[in-house]
Each structure stands twice: as C-alpha cells, then as structure tokens.
C-alpha positions in Angstrom: 5.8 6.4 5.6 2.3 4.6 4.5 1.6 2.9 7.9 -0.6 5.0 9.8 -2.6 5.9 6.5 -6.3 5.6 6.9 -8.3 3.1 4.8 -8.9 4.2 1.2 -12.8 4.4 0.6 -13.9 1.2 -1.1 -14.4 3.2 -4.7 -11.0 3.9 -4.5 -9.4 0.8 -3.2 -6.6 -0.9 -4.9 -7.2 -4.1 -6.1 -4.7 -7.0 -6.7 -7.1 -9.6 -8.4 -6.3 -12.9 -6.5 -7.7 -15.5 -4.0 -5.1 -16.4 -1.6 -5.3 -19.0 1.3 -3.3 -18.4 4.6 -0.7 -21.0 5.1 2.0 -21.2 7.8 5.6 -22.8 8.0 4.0 -26.6 8.1 2.1 -26.4 5.2 4.6 -24.1 3.2 7.2 -27.2 3.8 4.5 -30.0 2.6 3.7 -28.1 -0.4 7.2 -27.1 -1.4 8.2 -30.9 -0.8 5.7 -31.9 -2.7 6.4 -29.5 -5.8 10.3 -29.5 -5.7 12.3 -32.5 -3.7 15.0 -31.7 -1.7 14.5 -28.0 -0.5 16.1 -25.9 2.4 13.4 -25.9 5.6 11.6 -23.1 5.6 10.2 -20.9 8.7 7.8 -18.5 7.0 4.2 -18.0 6.3 2.4 -16.2 3.7 -0.5 -16.6 1.6 -1.1 -19.7 -1.1 -2.2 -18.1 -4.5 -5.2 -19.9 -5.2 -6.8 -18.1 -7.8 -5.7 -15.1 -10.1 -8.0 -12.8 -12.3 -7.3 -13.0 -15.6 -6.2 -9.4 -16.8 -6.0 -8.1 -13.4 -2.8 -6.7 -11.7 -1.3 -10.0 -10.5 -2.2 -11.6 -13.8 -0.1 -8.7 -15.4 2.9 -9.1 -13.0 2.9 -12.7 -13.4 1.8 -14.2 -10.1 1.0 -17.7 -10.6 -1.7 -20.0 -9.0 -2.1 -22.9 -7.7 -3.7 -25.5 -10.2 -6.0 -28.3 -8.9 -5.8 -32.0 -10.1 -8.8 -32.7 -12.5 -11.5 -33.7 -10.4 -9.8 -33.1 -7.0 -11.4 -31.6 -4.4 -9.3 -31.5 -1.4 -6.5 -29.3 -0.3 -3.5 -31.8 0.6 -0.6 -31.5 -1.7 -1.5 -34.5 -3.8 -4.6 -32.8 -4.6 -2.9 -30.0 -6.9 -1.3 -30.4 -10.1 1.0 -27.1 -9.2 2.1 -25.5 -6.4 1.2 -21.5 -6.8 3.1 -18.5 -5.5 3.0 -18.1 -1.8 3.1 -14.4 -1.1 5.7 -14.1 1.6 6.1 -10.0 2.0 4.5 -6.8 0.7 6.5 -3.5 0.6 9.1 -5.2 2.8 7.0 -6.4 5.7 5.2 -9.9 6.2 2.4 -10.4 4.8 0.8 -12.6 7.0 -1.9 -11.0 9.6 -1.9 -7.4 7.5 -2.0 -8.5 3.7 -5.9 -7.0 3.1 -5.1 -4.3 5.5 -2.4 -3.1 4.1 -3.8 -3.2 0.7 -6.6 -1.1 1.6 -4.2 1.6 2.8 -3.3 1.6 -1.2 -4.9 3.5 -4.3 -4.9 2.2 -7.5 -1.5 3.4 -9.5 0.4 2.6 -6.5 2.8 0.0 -6.6 4.1 -2.5 -4.3 6.8 -5.2 -4.0 5.7 -8.5 -3.4 8.1 -11.1 -2.1 7.2 -15.0 -3.0 8.3 -18.0 -3.2 7.8 -19.8 -6.4 9.2 -23.6 -6.5 11.3 -23.0 -3.3 13.0 -19.9 -4.4 12.5 -16.5 -3.4 11.3 -13.5 -5.8 10.7 -10.6 -5.7 7.2 -8.8 -8.0 6.9 -5.4 -8.1 2.7 -5.2 -9.1 0.9 -1.7 -10.4 -2.5 -1.7 -8.3 -5.6 -1.2 -10.4 -9.1 0.5 -9.2 -11.2 -2.6 -8.3 -13.6 -3.5 -11.1 -17.7 -3.1 -10.2 
C-alpha cells in the first residue's frame, strides 16, 4: 500500500545511516568467493554496505560494513579485509534501482525489512528508521 505514496518532506525523511555501492551479480560473486570459498553462484544484484554510521538505525540493527585493508584505495575484493552485507531486497521488493526512492517514501519510526547477503547466506533484518540528523 506504500508504493504510490509521495515523497516525505526532507525534514521528516527516514534515515538508515549507511553508505552503499550498487553491485551486480558478477561483483557479488567475486566478493562472496573472496570472502567464503565454494559458494553457490548467485544471480542477484544489490547494494554493498560500505559504511555504517555509529548509533544509526543500521548500526543498531547490526548491518555490517565492508572493511578496507589498511592503506588500500582500490575496489577489488583483495583490497578489503572483510566484505560487508549486501542489501538484496527492501520490504520484499528488489532493492536495486529503487532503494533510495523507496526510503524517501518512509518516515522516521517506520520499520523496513532488509533481505541481505552475509558471508554467502541470506538473512533478513528488521530496521526501525530514525529521523535524519541535521
């Protein structure tokens, strides 16, 4: 029922507290193989969590960011000491291409369900959104 809701005014907009990078199936497979050998092939795309704000809704829910190796500036799997969560779905819908716009229709206090890939396995986290800090 929330699909056609208009965007919420900026001052009331929900906040998750993450930085992400859109990645496709090839990148996900590459990252996941680097992290855990022998995983099944995946045909999904989503958003790699590259940063989580301390104390944010995402941090409270336990979303894990990617950790870059000390001094590394690249974006290949070898440049990371651990791969963060990959957000595949939000509230049962594919996240790719609609993640930000969907969050823009939500208000602080709403909860969203995130299907993530972590270490090659799918998990679902429920996150209570907060008001974006100024």
